[in-house]
C-alpha positions in Angstrom: -22.0 0.9 -20.5 -18.7 2.7 -19.5 -18.5 3.5 -15.8 -16.0 5.4 -13.5 -16.1 5.6 -9.7 -13.7 6.8 -7.1 -13.3 6.2 -3.4 -11.0 7.4 -0.7 -10.2 5.2 2.3 -8.1 5.9 5.3 -6.2 3.0 6.7 -4.6 3.2 10.2 -1.6 0.9 10.1 -1.1 -0.6 13.6 2.7 -0.5 13.3 5.5 -0.3 10.9 5.5 -3.2 8.5 3.4 -4.9 5.8 -0.3 -5.0 6.4 -3.1 -6.7 4.4 -5.8 -4.3 3.4 -7.6 -6.3 0.8 -10.8 -6.5 2.9 -10.9 -2.8 3.5 -10.5 -2.1 -0.2 -13.2 -4.6 -1.1 -15.6 -3.1 1.4 -15.0 0.4 0.1 -15.7 -0.6 -3.6 -18.2 -3.4 -3.2 -21.3 -1.4 -4.4 -19.6 0.1 -7.5 -17.4 -2.9 -8.6 -20.3 -5.3 -8.6 -21.7 -3.9 -11.9 -18.4 -3.9 -13.7 -17.9 -7.0 -16.0 -14.5 -5.9 -17.3 -12.3 -3.1 -16.1 -9.4 -1.9 -14.0 -8.9 -0.7 -10.5 -6.1 1.7 -9.6 -5.1 2.2 -6.0 -2.8 5.2 -5.1 -1.4 6.0 -1.7 -1.0 9.7 -1.0 2.2 9.4 1.0 5.9 9.4 0.5 6.9 7.0 3.3 4.3 4.2 2.8 3.6 2.1 -0.3 1.4 -0.5 -1.9 2.2 -3.9 -3.3 0.5 -7.3 -3.9 1.9 -10.4 -2.3 1.1 -13.6 -0.3 -2.2 -13.3 1.7 -2.2 -16.4 3.8 1.0 -16.8 5.9 1.8 -13.8 8.1 5.5 -14.8 8.1 5.6 -13.4 4.5 4.6 -10.0 5.7 7.2 -10.2 8.5 9.9 -11.4 6.2 9.1 -8.6 3.7 9.7 -6.0 6.4 13.0 -7.7 7.4 14.1 -7.8 3.8 13.3 -4.1 3.2 15.2 -3.2 6.4 18.3 -5.1 5.1 18.0 -3.4 1.6 17.7 0.1 3.1 19.1 0.1 6.7 18.2 2.8 9.2 21.9 3.1 10.0 22.4 5.0 6.7 20.7 7.9 8.4 23.5 8.0 11.1 26.6 7.0 9.0 26.4 9.9 6.6 24.8 8.1 3.7 21.7 10.2 3.8 21.5 14.0 4.2 17.7 14.2 4.8 17.7 13.2 8.4 15.6 15.8 10.3 12.6 13.5 10.8 14.4 10.6 12.4 16.3 7.4 11.5 13.4 5.8 9.7 12.4 8.8 7.5 14.8 8.7 4.5 14.9 4.9 4.6 11.0 5.1 4.5 11.2 7.4 1.4 13.6 5.0 -0.4 11.4 1.9 0.5 8.3 3.7 -0.7 9.9 4.4 -4.1 11.2 0.9 -4.4 7.7 -0.6 -3.7 5.7 2.1 -5.4 2.7 4.3 -4.7 0.1 2.6 -6.9 -1.3 -0.7 -8.1 -3.4 -1.6 -11.1 -5.6 -4.6 -10.6 -8.0 -6.0 -13.3 -11.7 -6.2 -12.6 -13.4 -9.4 -13.8 -17.1 -10.1 -13.4 -17.6 -7.7 -10.5 -14.5 -8.5 -8.5 -10.8 -7.7 -8.3 -9.0 -10.4 -10.3 -6.5 -11.2 -7.6 -5.0 -14.7 -7.6 -5.9 -17.2 -4.9 -2.9 -16.3 -2.7 -2.7 -12.6 -3.5 -3.5 -9.8 -1.2 -3.1 -6.0 -1.2 -0.5 -4.8 1.2 -0.1 -1.3 2.7 3.5 -1.1 3.6 4.1 1.3 6.5 7.8 2.4 6.4 7.8 4.7 9.4 7.7 4.0 13.1 5.7 7.2 13.6 3.9 7.4 10.2 5.5 10.7 9.4 4.5 14.1 11.0 1.9 13.9 13.8 2.9 10.5 15.2 0.1 8.5 13.6 -0.1 5.8 11.0 -3.2 6.9 9.1 -2.7 6.6 5.3 -5.1 7.7 2.6 -5.6 5.5 -0.5 -7.5 6.7 -3.5 -9.3 3.8 -5.4 -10.4 4.6 -9.0 -12.6 2.0 -10.8 -13.1 2.1 -14.5 -14.9 -0.4 -16.7 -18.1 -1.5 -18.3 -21.0 -3.8 -17.5 
């Protein structure tokens, strides 16, 4: 039987950086995903200075190192040295937009036998690229999760 479901979650990132949100995603979808034998989950973040990715879920150093690497790839100094023109929202704004585009706003994860088919060491990251989370000074980010599949 074909099935579709959609959930919206708000995640408050405690700080700039890479944050595991796998448990929050699983909690939001647990009722609907349990009946799906084969399918696909799409996660989409509704922001331009935060992103989603999948990576190592065990060692917190990986999340720290990912943030360090992103800052070396797109340094905040580019806001001050004339590289970027879009600078009104602070040093981390345009670098946040570039990082969000590099990492991407969405993920597709297979569903197998009522669960997200993540590998043993894979977790879902919300990558917060702003110190202040954009306008308003918070870090609350909305993620839309769409499930499709069949039982």
